[in-house]
C-alpha positions in Angstrom: 94.8 143.0 68.9 97.4 140.0 68.9 99.1 139.3 65.7 100.4 136.4 64.9 102.9 137.8 62.7 104.4 140.1 65.8 104.7 137.2 67.8 106.7 134.5 65.1 108.9 137.6 64.6 109.7 137.8 68.1 110.2 134.2 68.7 112.7 134.0 65.9 114.7 137.6 67.0 114.5 135.5 70.2 116.0 131.8 68.8 119.4 132.3 69.8 118.9 132.8 73.3 116.0 130.4 73.4 118.9 127.8 71.8 121.6 128.9 74.2 119.2 127.9 77.1 118.6 124.3 75.8 122.3 124.0 75.3 122.6 125.2 78.9 120.3 122.9 80.7 121.3 119.7 78.9 124.5 120.1 80.1 123.7 120.0 83.6 122.7 116.1 84.4 119.3 115.6 85.6 118.0 112.2 86.0 115.2 111.5 88.4 115.5 112.6 92.0 118.7 114.3 90.7 117.5 117.9 88.8 119.0 120.4 91.8 121.2 121.9 89.4 118.7 122.0 86.2 116.3 123.9 88.5 118.3 126.6 89.2 119.4 127.0 85.6 116.2 127.4 84.8 115.1 130.0 88.0 118.1 132.1 86.2 116.3 132.1 82.8 113.7 133.1 84.4 114.8 135.9 86.1 116.2 137.4 83.3 113.4 137.2 81.0 111.8 139.0 83.8 108.8 136.3 85.5 106.3 137.8 88.1 106.5 135.5 90.6 109.4 132.1 90.6 108.5 129.7 93.4 109.6 125.9 94.3 107.6 124.0 96.1 107.9 121.3 98.5 108.9 119.1 96.5 111.6 120.5 94.5 109.1 121.7 91.0 109.6 125.3 90.3 106.5 127.2 88.9 106.7 130.6 87.3 104.3 133.0 86.7 103.5 135.8 83.9 100.2 137.9 84.7 97.6 138.3 88.0 94.2 137.2 85.6 91.0 135.5 87.0 92.0 133.0 84.6 94.7 129.9 85.7 96.7 128.6 82.6 99.3 126.0 83.1 101.7 124.9 80.7 104.1 121.8 82.0 108.1 120.1 81.2 108.7 117.8 83.0 112.5 118.7 83.7 114.0 115.2 84.6 115.6 112.3 82.2 116.6 109.3 81.5 120.4 108.2 81.8 122.3 107.9 79.2 122.4 104.2 79.1 126.1 103.1 77.3 128.2 106.5 76.7 130.2 104.6 73.7 126.7 103.7 71.9 126.5 108.0 71.7 128.0 110.1 68.3 128.1 113.1 70.4 128.7 113.9 73.8 124.9 113.6 75.5 125.7 116.3 78.2 127.6 119.0 75.4 124.1 120.4 73.7 126.1 120.1 70.7 124.0 122.6 68.0 124.6 121.6 64.2 122.4 121.9 60.9 119.6 124.0 63.3 118.9 120.7 65.5 120.6 120.7 69.0 121.5 117.3 70.4 122.4 116.1 73.8 120.2 114.0 76.8 117.0 116.0 77.2 116.9 117.8 74.3 113.8 115.8 73.2 112.6 114.7 76.2 111.5 117.4 77.1 113.8 119.8 77.9 113.1 122.1 74.9 109.4 122.5 76.2 111.1 124.0 78.8 113.3 126.3 76.7 110.2 127.7 74.6 108.0 128.5 77.5 110.0 130.5 78.9 110.5 132.6 75.7 106.6 132.7 75.6 106.6 134.3 78.8 109.0 137.1 77.8 107.0 137.3 74.2 103.7 137.8 76.5 105.6 140.8 78.3 107.4 142.0 75.0 104.0 142.3 73.2 101.9 143.5 76.3 99.5 140.3 75.6 98.8 140.0 79.4 94.6 139.4 79.8 92.9 138.4 82.3 94.8 135.3 82.6 97.7 133.8 85.0 99.8 131.6 83.1 102.0 129.2 85.0 105.5 127.8 83.8 106.1 124.3 85.5 109.3 122.8 85.5 108.4 119.0 87.4 110.7 116.7 88.9 110.3 112.7 88.2 108.4 112.3 85.9 110.6 109.6 84.5 110.6 107.9 87.5 106.9 108.1 88.0 104.9 109.9 85.8 101.9 112.4 87.3 103.4 112.5 90.9 104.5 115.8 90.8 101.3 116.9 89.5 99.4 114.8 92.2 101.4 116.4 94.4 101.3 119.7 92.8 96.9 119.5 92.4 96.2 117.8 95.4 98.7 119.6 97.7 96.5 123.1 96.3 100.0 124.4 95.2 98.8 125.2 91.9 94.8 125.4 90.7 94.4 126.0 87.3 91.6 125.3 84.7 93.7 123.6 82.3 96.8 122.6 81.3 99.2 121.9 78.1 101.9 119.4 78.1 104.6 120.3 76.5 105.9 116.9 75.6 107.2 116.1 72.2 104.6 116.1 69.4 106.4 116.9 66.4 104.5 120.3 66.4 101.1 118.4 66.2 97.9 118.8 68.9 98.0 115.6 71.4 94.9 115.1 73.3 95.8 111.7 75.2 97.1 108.7 75.6 97.0 105.1 76.9 97.1 104.8 81.1 99.4 102.4 82.2 100.2 100.5 85.1 102.9 98.4 87.1 102.0 95.0 88.4 103.8 92.7 90.3 103.7 88.5 90.5 105.3 86.6 92.9 105.1 82.7 93.1 106.3 80.9 95.9 107.9 77.5 96.4 109.8 74.8 98.2 113.4 75.2 98.7 115.6 71.9 98.6 119.3 70.9 97.2 119.5 71.4 93.9 121.2 67.5 93.4 117.2 66.2 94.0 114.8 68.8 92.8 111.7 66.6 93.2 112.4 67.2 96.9 111.2 70.9 96.3 108.8 73.1 94.3 110.9 75.1 91.8 109.4 78.6 91.7 110.5 79.4 88.9 109.1 77.1 86.8 105.5 78.0 88.3 106.2 82.0 87.0 107.9 80.0 83.7 104.1 79.0 83.4 102.8 82.3 84.5 104.8 84.3 81.7 103.9 81.7 79.0 100.4 83.4 80.0 100.8 86.6 80.0 102.3 86.7 76.5 99.1 85.3 75.4 97.3 87.8 77.5 98.5 90.7 75.6 97.2 89.0 73.0 93.4 89.4 73.8 93.5 92.7 75.2 90.8 95.7 74.4 91.3 98.0 71.0 89.8 101.1 71.0 90.5 103.4 67.5 92.4 106.8 68.4 94.7 105.6 71.3 95.0 101.9 69.8 95.8 98.8 72.1 96.0 97.4 75.3 99.2 95.4 76.3 101.2 93.7 78.6 104.6 92.5 78.9 106.9 91.4 81.4 109.5 94.0 82.1 112.1 92.3 84.6 112.2 88.9 86.1 114.0 87.9 89.6 114.4 84.8 92.1 115.2 84.4 95.6 117.3 81.3 95.6 119.5 80.0 98.9 122.2 79.0 96.5 123.3 78.4 93.0 122.9 74.7 94.3 119.1 74.9 95.6 115.8 74.7 94.0 114.2 78.6 94.0 111.7 79.4 96.5 110.4 82.4 94.9 109.9 84.2 91.6 108.5 87.6 91.0 108.5 89.7 87.3 107.6 92.8 86.7 104.6 94.0 84.3 104.3 96.6 82.5 100.6 97.5 81.9 99.2 100.0 79.1 95.5 100.6 79.0 93.4 101.7 76.7 90.2 103.3 77.0 87.5 101.1 79.1 90.4 99.5 81.1 91.5 100.2 84.4 93.2 98.9 87.6 90.4 96.0 88.9 89.8 94.8 85.2 93.6 94.7 84.5 94.4 93.1 88.2 91.5 90.6 87.2 92.9 89.3 83.7 96.5 88.8 85.3 95.0 86.9 87.6 93.2 85.3 85.2 96.2 84.2 83.5 97.7 82.7 86.9 95.1 80.8 87.1 95.0 79.2 83.4 98.4 78.7 84.3 97.5 76.4 86.9 99.9 77.8 89.8 98.9 80.2 93.3 100.7 83.2 93.1 100.8 87.0 94.4 99.4 89.8 92.8 100.0 93.6 93.5 100.0 97.0 91.6 103.5 98.2 93.3 104.2 101.6 94.9 106.5 104.4 94.2 107.9 105.9 97.4 111.4 107.5 96.2 112.6 110.7 97.6 112.8 114.3 95.7 116.1 115.8 95.3 114.2 117.7 98.2 114.1 114.4 100.3 110.6 114.7 100.2 108.4 111.7 99.7 105.1 111.8 98.0 104.5 107.6 97.8 101.7 106.5 95.5 99.9 104.3 93.9 101.6 102.6 90.2 98.2 103.0 88.3 98.6 105.8 85.8 94.7 106.5 84.5 93.8 106.9 80.5 92.5 109.9 79.4 91.7 111.8 76.3 90.3 114.9 76.0 87.0 115.4 73.4 88.0 117.4 70.1 85.4 119.8 70.4 86.1 120.6 73.6 87.3 124.5 73.7 91.0 123.5 74.9 91.7 121.1 71.3 89.9 123.6 69.9 91.5 126.5 71.1 94.8 125.0 70.6 94.1 124.0 66.8 93.2 127.7 66.6 96.6 129.1 67.7 98.6 126.8 65.4 96.4 127.7 62.1 96.2 131.2 63.0 100.1 131.2 63.9 101.8 128.9 60.9 98.8 128.9 57.8 98.6 125.5 58.4 96.1 122.5 59.5 97.3 121.2 62.6 97.9 117.3 63.0 95.5 116.0 65.7 97.1 112.8 67.7 98.1 111.2 70.5 101.6 109.9 72.6 102.9 106.8 72.4 104.0 106.7 75.7 102.4 108.0 79.3 102.8 112.0 80.3 102.1 113.8 83.3 98.1 114.5 81.9 97.6 111.2 83.9 97.7 113.0 86.8 95.9 116.3 85.8 93.6 114.8 83.4 93.6 111.3 83.7 93.3 111.5 87.9 91.6 115.2 88.8 90.0 115.8 85.3 91.8 119.1 84.1 91.0 119.4 80.4 94.8 118.5 79.4 96.4 119.3 75.6 99.8 119.0 74.3 102.3 120.6 72.2 105.6 120.1 72.3 109.1 120.6 70.0 110.3 118.0 68.2 109.7 114.6 67.7 109.2 111.1 70.7 110.7 108.8 68.1 114.2 110.9 69.7 113.5 110.2 73.4 115.3 108.2 75.2 117.6 107.9 72.5 121.1 108.3 71.5 119.9 110.2 69.1 117.8 112.6 71.7 117.3 115.9 69.3 115.3 118.9 68.9 115.4 121.6 65.8 115.5 125.0 66.9 112.8 125.7 64.3 110.8 123.8 66.8 111.6 125.8 69.8 110.8 128.8 67.8 107.3 128.1 66.5 107.0 126.3 70.4 107.6 129.8 72.3 105.1 131.3 69.4 102.5 128.5 70.3 102.4 129.2 73.7 102.6 132.7 73.5 99.5 133.3 71.4 97.4 130.6 73.0 96.3 131.8 76.2 94.4 135.1 74.4 92.9 133.0 71.7 91.9 130.2 74.7 90.4 133.3 76.8 88.7 134.9 73.9 87.0 131.4 73.1 86.8 130.2 76.9 
């Protein structure tokens, strides 16, 4: 019989170890495609706490197993981070993992090495309290998410590295239960003009002027996009602009914009592309539209190309995975669970958005600190998340 008090007490007992593990990971720079050092750190910690099996796949993702039952459950943390930006903007060293007043600071604290620290020690709690049942728990530390969310899980699922029946994403939720988020895609638009000497621009066709009209229409398009009562409104914005010109004294013959498109419920790749083409038509110019691709080698020098279309996903509130998550939270903490959604995108776009595997989110830290110079996670969150991850499999298997 699972005893919530015992689980919480054990999580509290391991608070110093969980905290130190997070600090150790923060101290290892691990931007996308440079995660080897932190993967080795995780492997060592998994070995230390007694995982039954540890493997690193061809892409470089680490997978640790607890138990050997029929029901396969996965819990995921991407362990790559964004860069630090301007180091002078940080009040603390982003790679020290500073612990102050019960909060761990540093790059990756919230997004999202805290989730990994809590998951690994959940495995130890399961072992300590003999909570193994007819399930196999896989704890995954995945790579390249910041560069291309979901790519790691496209590889894991499509190449049959793992086949779980459900997935918990441990991105920061401020200890809420998150059941979805908007999808996203990256779209490129190119205008082609005719170059000529800058002293006589009337002889050419300026691709930048053409693009300026398109940009104006993209801004208007953003106001017309669909809305959803749960996920919110779809959005589009110009996130990058460039041009090609033979000289600083010449009319540019090519211009390019990169669009960040967030997709709410009901919006698809086809709809989004058609809307951009319509905006170009309204601008009265000709332009090429393409859904961009990602093909960058991982730290193992393995390339897994994908189109930059990442579907919207929502798990219904009455789904057994969502209900089990709520029950786990309320049994452990004696208070009502907050059920919500992420503002940003996660690996859930692959697990559920692409592959249809029921997915839920629960993670330590607040997403407002992700990618910021105040990147942080409270130790209290690490403890509660570890308890949640340890208790969830038993409750889920009883319900499902």
